[in-house]
C-alpha positions in Angstrom: 4.9 18.6 -15.9 4.3 16.2 -18.8 1.5 13.6 -18.8 1.8 11.2 -21.2 -1.4 10.6 -22.6 0.0 6.7 -24.0 -0.5 5.7 -20.4 -4.7 5.4 -21.0 -5.2 1.0 -21.2 -8.6 2.4 -23.2 -9.3 5.8 -25.1 -10.6 8.4 -23.0 -10.6 11.9 -22.2 -8.1 12.1 -19.5 -4.9 10.4 -19.0 -3.8 8.8 -15.9 -0.7 10.1 -14.7 2.9 8.6 -16.7 3.4 5.0 -16.9 5.5 5.0 -20.1 7.0 8.2 -19.8 10.5 9.4 -18.3 11.9 5.6 -19.0 14.7 5.1 -16.2 18.6 4.6 -17.1 18.9 2.3 -13.8 20.2 -1.5 -14.1 17.4 -4.2 -14.5 18.0 -5.9 -11.0 15.4 -5.2 -8.1 16.1 -1.6 -6.2 17.1 -2.0 -2.4 14.9 0.1 -0.3 15.4 2.5 2.6 13.0 4.3 4.5 13.1 7.9 5.6 10.7 9.2 8.2 9.6 12.5 7.0 8.1 14.1 10.5 5.7 17.3 10.5 3.0 18.9 13.0 3.6 16.1 15.4 0.8 15.8 17.7 0.6 15.2 21.3 -1.0 11.6 21.0 2.1 10.0 20.3 3.7 7.2 22.5 7.2 7.4 23.7 8.9 3.8 23.1 12.3 3.1 23.1 13.6 -0.2 21.2 16.9 -1.3 22.4 19.1 -2.9 20.0 18.7 -6.8 20.9 21.2 -8.6 22.4 23.0 -10.8 19.7 21.3 -9.1 16.8 24.8 -8.6 14.4 24.7 -12.4 13.9 21.2 -12.4 12.1 20.7 -11.4 8.7 18.3 -8.8 9.6 18.5 -5.3 12.2 15.2 -6.6 14.2 15.4 -3.8 16.3 16.1 -1.5 13.9 13.2 -2.8 11.4 11.1 -2.7 14.6 11.7 1.1 15.1 11.5 1.8 11.5 7.8 0.4 11.5 6.6 2.1 14.4 7.6 5.4 13.7 5.8 4.9 10.1 3.1 4.5 12.0 2.8 8.0 12.8 1.4 7.0 16.7 5.0 6.8 18.0 8.1 8.8 19.1 10.9 6.8 19.3 13.3 7.3 22.3 17.2 6.7 21.7 17.7 3.6 24.0 21.9 2.8 24.2 23.2 -0.2 24.8 22.3 -3.7 23.9 19.8 -5.5 26.0 17.8 -8.4 26.2 14.8 -10.2 27.6 16.1 -10.9 30.7 17.8 -7.8 31.6 17.5 -5.9 34.8 14.6 -3.1 33.6 15.8 0.2 36.0 12.4 1.9 35.4 13.7 5.3 36.8 16.4 5.6 34.1 13.9 5.1 31.4 11.7 7.1 32.5 13.9 9.7 32.8 14.6 9.6 29.1 11.2 10.0 28.1 10.1 6.6 27.6 6.7 5.4 28.4 7.0 1.7 26.9 10.1 -0.4 26.3 11.2 -3.6 24.2 13.8 -6.1 24.5 15.2 -9.1 23.0 17.8 -11.3 22.3 18.3 -12.9 18.6 20.4 -16.6 19.1 20.9 -19.3 16.3 19.6 -22.8 16.8 21.4 -26.2 16.2 18.8 -26.1 13.0 19.7 -23.5 11.2 16.7 -20.9 12.4 16.9 -18.5 15.1 15.1 -18.0 18.1 13.6 -14.1 18.3 12.6 -13.6 22.0 11.4 -9.7 23.6 9.4 -8.1 26.0 7.6 -4.8 26.1 7.4 -2.9 29.4 5.1 -0.4 30.8 7.0 2.0 32.3 4.4 4.2 33.5 3.0 1.3 35.9 6.6 -1.0 36.0 5.1 -3.5 34.6 5.8 -6.4 31.6 3.0 -6.1 29.2 4.4 -8.7 26.4 6.6 -11.7 26.2 7.3 -13.5 22.9 9.8 -16.2 21.8 9.2 -17.5 18.0 12.0 -19.5 15.9 12.5 -17.8 12.4 14.4 -19.3 9.1 16.9 -16.9 8.0 14.7 -16.0 5.0 12.0 -14.7 7.3 13.9 -12.6 9.9 12.7 -9.4 8.3 9.1 -10.9 8.6 9.7 -11.7 12.2 10.9 -8.2 12.9 7.6 -7.1 11.4 5.5 -9.0 13.8 6.9 -8.1 16.5 6.2 -4.3 15.5 2.7 -5.6 15.3 2.5 -7.2 18.3 3.6 -4.2 19.8 1.7 -1.8 18.0 -1.6 -3.7 19.0 -0.9 -4.1 22.6 0.0 -0.3 22.6 -3.1 0.9 20.7 -5.7 -1.9 21.3 -5.5 -1.9 16.6 -4.1 -4.6 14.6 -0.5 -3.3 12.9 0.0 -4.2 9.1 4.0 -4.3 9.1 3.5 -7.8 7.8 1.7 -7.3 5.6 2.7 -6.7 1.7 2.1 -4.2 -0.7 2.5 -4.7 -4.5 3.8 -2.2 -7.4 5.8 -1.8 -10.4 9.2 -0.6 -11.1 10.2 0.8 -14.4 14.0 0.7 -15.1 15.9 0.4 -18.3 13.0 0.1 -20.3 11.4 -3.1 -18.2 8.7 -2.9 -15.9 8.5 -5.6 -12.9 5.7 -6.1 -10.7 6.8 -6.8 -7.0 5.6 -8.2 -4.1 7.3 -7.0 -0.8 6.9 -6.2 2.6 4.7 -3.1 3.8 8.0 -1.3 4.2 8.8 -1.9 0.6 12.0 -3.9 1.2 12.1 -8.1 0.7 9.7 -10.3 -1.2 9.7 -11.2 -4.8 9.2 -10.2 -8.3 6.2 -11.6 -9.5 6.5 -10.3 -13.5 9.2 -9.0 -15.4 8.2 -7.4 -18.7 9.4 -5.5 -21.6 5.7 -4.1 -21.6 3.6 -1.8 -19.1 2.4 -3.7 -16.2 -0.7 -1.7 -14.3 -3.5 -1.5 -11.7 -2.4 -4.7 -9.5 -5.2 -5.5 -7.3 -4.9 -7.9 -4.3 -8.0 -10.6 -3.7 -9.4 -10.6 -0.6 -7.4 -13.3 1.2 -4.4 -12.0 -0.2 -3.6 -15.3 -2.2 -4.2 -13.8 -5.9 -3.4 -10.6 -7.6 -5.0 -9.2 -10.8 -3.2 -6.9 -12.7 -3.2 -5.5 -16.1 -0.6 -6.8 -18.8 0.4 -4.8 -22.2 2.9 -8.5 -23.1 -0.1 -9.1 -25.9 0.4 -5.4 -27.1 -3.3 -4.8 -25.9 -4.1 -4.2 -22.2 -5.2 -7.7 -20.7 -6.3 -8.7 -17.4 -4.5 -11.4 -15.3 -4.9 -13.3 -12.4 -2.0 -14.8 -10.7 -1.0 -16.7 -7.7 1.5 -15.2 -5.0 2.8 -18.2 -3.7 3.3 -20.0 -7.5 3.6 -17.4 -9.6 0.5 -19.4 -11.6 -1.3 -17.4 -13.8 -4.7 -17.3 -16.0 -5.9 -14.7 -18.4 -9.1 -13.4 -17.3 -10.4 -10.4 -19.8 -9.2 -10.6 -23.3 -12.3 -8.7 -24.9 -11.8 -6.6 -27.9 -10.7 -3.5 -27.1 -9.3 -2.7 -23.9 -9.7 -4.9 -20.5 -8.5 -2.9 -17.4 -8.8 -1.5 -13.7 -9.5 -4.4 -12.2 -11.0 -4.5 -8.0 -12.1 -7.5 -6.3 -15.4 -7.9 -4.6 -15.3 -8.0 -0.8 -15.9 -11.7 -1.0 -13.3 -12.5 -3.6 -15.9 -14.3 -5.8 -16.1 -11.4 -8.8 -14.0 -8.6 -10.1 -15.5 -5.4 -11.1 -13.8 -4.5 -14.7 -13.4 -1.8 -17.5 -13.9 -2.8 -20.6 -14.5 -0.9 -24.4 -16.0 -4.2 -26.3 -18.6 -2.4 -26.7 -16.5 1.2 -28.2 -16.9 3.2 -25.1 -15.3 2.0 -22.3 -17.9 0.9 -19.2 -18.2 -1.4 -16.0 -18.7 -4.4 -16.3 -18.9 -7.8 -13.4 -17.1 -11.1 -14.2 -16.5 -14.1 -12.1 -13.0 -14.6 -10.7 -13.4 -18.2 -12.7 -14.0 -16.4 -16.1 -17.1 -16.2 -18.2 -19.4 -13.9 -20.4 -18.7 -10.5 -18.5 -22.0 -8.2 -17.6 -22.2 -4.8 -18.0 -23.2 -2.5 -15.2 -23.2 0.4 -16.4 -24.5 2.1 -19.9 -23.7 5.3 -20.1 -22.2 7.5 -23.3 -19.4 9.0 -21.3 -16.3 7.1 -20.0 -16.3 4.7 -16.4 -13.3 3.2 -15.2 -11.6 2.9 -12.3 -14.0 0.8 -10.0 -13.5 0.0 -6.3 -15.9 -2.0 -4.0 -16.9 -0.8 -0.5 -16.3 -2.9 1.9 -19.8 -4.5 2.5 -19.8 -5.1 -1.2 -23.0 -3.4 -1.5 -21.5 -0.2 -3.3 -18.9 0.7 -6.4 -17.2 3.9 -6.3 -15.6 4.7 -9.9 -14.4 7.4 -12.1 -16.8 8.9 -15.1 -16.5 11.9 -17.1 -20.4 11.8 -17.6 -20.5 15.6 -16.1 -18.0 16.8 -18.7 -14.7 16.2 -16.5 -13.5 12.9 -14.4 -15.5 13.0 -10.9 -16.2 10.0 -8.7 -19.7 8.4 -8.9 -20.9 5.4 -6.9 -23.7 3.2 -7.4 -25.0 -0.1 -6.4 -22.8 -2.9 -6.8 -25.3 -4.7 -9.0 -25.6 -1.9 -11.4 -28.5 1.0 -11.2 -28.5 4.7 -10.5 -24.8 6.7 -10.0 -24.4 9.8 -7.8 -21.6 12.5 -8.3 -19.4 11.9 -5.0 -16.3 14.2 -5.5 -17.0 18.3 -5.6 -14.0 19.7 -5.2 -12.3 20.8 -8.1 -13.3 19.9 -11.4 -10.7 16.8 -11.9 -10.8 13.7 -9.6 -9.7 10.0 -10.0 -8.3 6.7 -8.5 -10.6 6.0 -5.5 -9.8 4.5 -2.7 -11.9 3.2 0.4 -10.9 2.8 3.4 -11.4 -0.8 5.4 -14.1 0.6 7.5 -16.0 2.1 4.7 -15.8 5.9 6.5 -13.1 7.9 4.3 -12.9 8.3 0.6 -9.4 9.2 -0.4 -8.4 10.1 -4.2 -6.4 12.4 -6.6 -7.3 15.4 -7.5 -5.7 18.1 -9.9 -5.2 21.6 -8.4 -3.7 24.1 -11.4 -0.8 21.9 -12.5 -0.4 19.4 -9.1 -1.8 16.4 -8.4 -2.5 15.4 -4.8 -4.0 13.0 -2.6 -7.3 14.4 -0.8 -9.2 12.6 1.9 -13.0 13.1 3.0 -15.5 11.3 5.0 -18.0 10.0 3.4 -20.5 11.1 6.0 -20.8 14.8 4.9 -17.2 15.6 5.3 -14.9 18.0 3.3 -11.8 17.4 1.3 -8.7 17.7 2.9 -5.6 17.9 0.6 -2.6 16.2 2.7 0.1 16.0 0.7 2.6 18.8 0.0 3.9 17.1 -3.2 2.7 18.2 -7.0 2.6 14.8 -8.6 1.1 12.1 -6.5 -0.9 9.4 -8.0 -2.3 5.6 -6.8 -3.2 5.9 -3.2 -4.4 2.3 -1.3 -5.2 1.9 2.2 -3.6 0.0 4.6 -5.5 -2.9 5.9 -5.7 -1.3 9.5 -7.1 2.4 7.6 -4.4 4.1 9.5 -2.0 4.9 6.9 -2.1 5.0 2.6 0.7 4.4 0.3 0.7 6.3 -2.8 3.4 7.7 -5.4 4.8 10.9 -5.5 8.1 12.5 -7.7 10.9 13.3 -5.8 14.6 14.2 -7.5 13.1 13.2 -11.1 11.8 9.5 -10.1 8.9 8.2 -8.9 8.7 6.7 -5.8 6.4 5.7 -3.1 5.4 7.6 -0.1 3.3 6.6 2.9 1.2 8.7 4.9 -0.9 9.3 7.8 -4.4 10.6 7.0 -3.7 13.6 8.7 -0.8 14.0 6.4 1.6 14.8 9.4 3.7 11.6 9.4 5.4 10.7 6.0 7.8 8.4 5.1 9.4 7.9 1.6 10.7 5.0 0.1 14.5 6.0 -1.5 15.3 3.8 -4.4 18.6 3.5 -6.5 17.2 4.2 -9.9 13.9 2.8 -10.2 10.5 4.2 -11.0 8.0 3.2 -8.4 4.5 3.5 -9.4 1.0 1.9 -8.8 1.2 0.2 -5.2 -1.4 -1.5 -4.1 -1.5 -2.6 -0.1 -2.2 -5.9 0.7 -4.6 -7.4 3.1 -4.2 -9.1 7.0 -3.6 -12.5 7.1 0.3 -13.2 5.9 
């Protein structure tokens, strides 16, 4: 593997994985995507659920039931049971037949076009063990929102059967590189649909969601140096946040959305600073002679985790969010970068180097052992789903950078297949869409 030191947004002693090298020869149009679920080491806790083809869904712009099935399967908590035929919310459910197929739950529904052009999407969820209806809903959706409607059905089923919120209707941001052009995408959590937030011949890196999901911070090199921008997701309106002397990089929002932690090299060496979301004068948080970068807040806003080479090589440290004494957190290996903290504050994910391989690690923050959860060798940029059940990251497959999701035990992985673009720098957005 050839890791490109040109990818660094500031002078540093360790390179991040390439974001300039290996230019794709694909067309510049957005890549179509399709998830393939790769399952290994299935445990005994998966719920067997059948999702029948919704009546008349072939007349809608999206395959509603197929999207629901893919969402549930990708979560790792469900085993999809074959459901031949088409059933709607009014169909007579013969429970022994479905139980004979091995299903504990069944979703059925229909899609019909309304006079105003919208689609009426109806469904029911059955508990086949107790032979009772669990859930029944009807929603009207615009043609352009049919994917979102399907994701919301999957969220409702997920929450009803697990007691936790689903993340299928949330969004992710990521950067693609194709034909020497960088594009910042905002898509559904399965990588499809969505919009282009920014396209540029110059690199775009480090997208970070505001806690309310209304804005993205990112680093753009359009002015031939690393500059931090903040952009409204809905309107595309953007403002320059940090363009100081040297490099401006690695934005991270505070949990209340009022401030961002940044890496600035305005005083020669890259250090951490805190800056209001509205701009102004940054306040320095670290005063080491080492390189300090990649800050991330804990969910309670009390601490910041970051990467520093103050011990001789890149390791993960934490300190009070207002600055102060830092303590080392990562001890497995001599190269650990890209920290991410789970929404409940209990789990740390990061990238470690093992020989010539780079892998996603997870570690319980209350004294747990760091564990590699990927079997690939070129991983980058882990980011937690807002319910903490999944991670999105990038890896290398068949000569391309691809998006992956994985459960925290590494048993259920999904790969986002593309038509040619390299996919990088993923960031999973919050609830609240």
